[in-house]
C-alpha positions, 0 to 999 in steps of 0.5 A: 355232333359238332367239332366244338363239342370235343372241348367238353369231353374226356374219354369215358374209359380212361379220362384222357382229353387227347381225342381225335375226330374222324369224320366220314360225312359232314353237313354245315359243320355237323358231323353226321357219321364218323368216330371219335378216337381216344389217342390214349386208350384207343377206344373208338366212339361212333357218331350215328346220324349226328349223335355221338355215342359217348359210352363205354362199350359204344358199339354194343349200345348202338346195336341194342338201341339203334341198329336192331331197334329199326326192325323192333315193334315196341310193346312196352310204353314205359321204355324211355326209347319208345317213340310214344314216350319220346312224343310225350316229352317233346309235346310238353317242350315245344307245343303250346297250349293253343297248338295242342288244343288246335290239334285235338279238337275233340278234347273234353271240356274238363281237359281243355280247361286244365290245358288252358290253365296249366300247360304253359306254366310247367317247370321249364317255362318257369325257369325260362321266366326266372332267367329273364327276371334274374338276367342269368346267362352263361354255359349250361350242361343239361343232364337227362336232356330228353328232346331238348326242351330246355335249350329251346326255351332258354335259347339265346339266353345261354352262351353255350349248351350241351344236352346229354341223355342215355336214351338215343331217341330223345337225343336224336329228336332234340337234334332233329328239331333244333339243329336239322330243323325237322318239324312234323312228328307223330303224336298221340290223339285217340288211341283207338286210331293207334298210339301215334295217330296225330301229326303235330309240328314241333318247332322251336320258337326261339333260336338255340344257343350258337354253341348247342349240341346233344350227345348220348352219355350215361351220367353215372359213368362219366365222360365230361370235363370237371368244373367247366359249366356255369349251370348244370341242370337236371329235370326229372332225373333225381328220382330215377337214380338208385343213389339220388345224393350222387346227383348233387355231388356230380353237379359239384364236380361239373360246375365252376366254383360260382356255378348254379345247380338246377334241379326239378322233379315231382319226386316219384320215389321207388320205395327202396330209394326213399328208404336210403334218403333217410328223411327226418320225421315229417320232412317233405321231399322238397325239404330233403332235396334242399338238405341234400344239396347242402350235404353236397356243399351247396350253401346258398339257394339261388331260387326255389319255387314249389308246387309248379303244375306239370301236365303230361298229355298222353292221349285225348282221354288221359292227361296227367298232372304232377306237382313239381319242385324247382330248385337252384343252389350254388356254393 
C-alpha cells in the first residue's frame, strides 16, 4: 500500500482517523510489508505483499485467505478467491478481442463472431467512453474492484482512485498488473489441458491515476471516510448483497454532495433477495434500481445505458453473455 492511502481510511473497529503506518519493507514508496496501527483502539492491520488487510479480525482473514491458501488445492470454481475466477475477470478487463482471439486460435467460428462483435463493448468500456464524452474527472472509489479493470480503463481521466474488495486474490492481481507491472498470467483455454493451461499477457494500455491503490475491505463493515469521493462505482456488486438497498445508502455516505454514484449489474438475484426488493407489478430490475437510487436520495440521473453486452470467456468451448445495465445518479 502507499502512504497516501491512509488519508482515505478510518479504523474499521472504532472509526478513529489516528492511524500510524509501520513499514517493514518499502519499494519505491510502496509498502510491501508492515502494519497500520490504530492509536485509539490499538488494533493492528497487516500489510501482506503490498496489500493492506483493512478488516475486523485481519490476522484471522490473512490466515484463512492467504497463508493457508498457499497449500490449498481448489475444487470450487465459484469461489471468488480461486485463481480461475480471478482469471475470468482480468481477461475481460485487460485483454482485447484481438488479443483473446490470437491466444485462442481454436475457438469456434460462432464464438469468434461473438467475441469480435461484443468483447470490447462491455459496461466498463462503455463507462470509459462516457468519461471522454462528458469530460468527467475527479476522485473515484470502486467497491468490489476485482482485478482493477476500471482503474485501467479510466486511467489518467481520474485524479485519484482507490479500489476495495473483500477477495484478496483480486486485489493482489490488480496491484500486480497496475502497480508492480507483472504481466503474464495463466488463463483458461481447452479444459482438457487443465483449468488454466494458457498464458496471456495482462498489460494496462493506459497509465493508471498517479494516486492509485487497492486494499482489502468489506464494504458492509466500513473503514472509509465519509463524503470524500467525487465518484463511487460498483460493478456486479448489488445483486450479491443480502440487502441491495444498502449499497445506494453507502454511496451517499461516501460521496461528496455533488458526487456521482455509478452502478452496473446483470441483476442475477437470489430468490430471497428478489422478494425483499418488493418490485411493483411488471417493474424491471433496471427500473427498480432507478427507484432504489431515488429512495436513497439521488434525485438526478447523470447517465443511463441499458442492454450492454458483457462477455465472460470461461474456456474455448464456453462463452457466457450477460445483459447489463449502467446507471449514474447524483443528488
